[in-house]
C-alpha positions in Angstrom: 6.2 -21.2 -13.2 6.5 -17.5 -14.1 4.6 -15.0 -12.0 2.3 -12.4 -13.7 3.1 -8.8 -12.8 0.0 -8.8 -10.5 1.2 -11.9 -8.7 4.6 -10.4 -8.3 3.1 -7.2 -6.9 0.9 -9.1 -4.4 3.8 -11.1 -3.2 6.1 -8.1 -2.9 3.3 -6.2 -1.1 2.7 -9.0 1.5 6.3 -9.5 2.0 6.5 -5.8 3.1 3.5 -6.3 5.3 1.4 -3.8 3.4 -2.3 -3.8 2.5 -3.7 -2.6 -0.9 -4.7 0.6 1.1 -1.1 1.5 2.0 0.0 3.1 -1.3 -0.2 6.9 -1.2 -1.8 8.3 -4.4 -3.0 4.7 -5.5 -6.5 3.6 -4.4 -6.9 0.2 -2.8 -9.3 -0.9 -5.5 -6.7 0.1 -8.2 -4.0 -2.0 -6.4 -6.4 -4.9 -6.2 -7.3 -4.6 -10.0 -3.6 -4.6 -10.9 -3.0 -7.6 -8.7 -5.8 -9.3 -10.5 -4.5 -8.7 -13.9 -5.3 -5.1 -15.0 -2.5 -3.1 -16.6 -0.7 -0.5 -14.5 0.1 2.8 -15.9 3.8 4.0 -15.6 2.7 6.8 -13.1 1.0 4.3 -10.9 4.1 2.0 -11.1 6.3 4.9 -10.0 4.0 5.3 -6.8 4.0 1.6 -6.1 7.8 1.3 -6.5 8.2 4.3 -4.1 6.1 2.7 -1.4 7.6 -0.7 -1.9 11.1 0.8 -1.9 12.0 -1.0 -5.2 13.3 0.0 -8.7 10.8 1.9 -10.9 12.7 0.6 -13.9 12.4 -2.9 -12.5 8.6 -2.5 -12.1 8.4 -1.1 -15.7 10.2 -4.2 -17.0 8.1 -6.7 -14.9 4.9 -4.9 -16.0 5.9 -5.2 -19.6 6.1 -1.5 -20.4 9.8 -1.7 -21.5 12.2 -4.5 -22.3 15.2 -5.1 -20.2 17.5 -4.5 -23.1 15.9 -1.1 -23.7 16.4 -0.1 -20.0 20.1 -1.3 -20.1 20.7 0.6 -23.3 19.2 3.8 -21.8 21.3 3.4 -18.6 24.5 2.9 -20.8 23.6 6.2 -22.8 23.2 8.1 -19.6 26.5 6.8 -18.2 28.3 7.8 -21.6 26.7 11.2 -21.3 28.0 11.7 -17.7 31.5 10.6 -18.8 31.4 13.1 -21.5 30.3 15.9 -19.2 33.4 15.4 -16.9 
């Protein structure tokens, strides 16, 4: 069974020993709403990822804001730009 983003977030939060009130810049009720199915805005995902010490891009993919292929394409473009700058 595939987890929803909210279920994934709840499991990750609990595995880190955090409560819904442990996210700077994100209210406990907001975290609870996300865990119960509300959509999380990208800015909120950035804050959650920082506190959970996990990938913001991974959170964006899990939350359905971007497709994995889009993220990989963007990463490849950035790497190509870096190579060209050297």
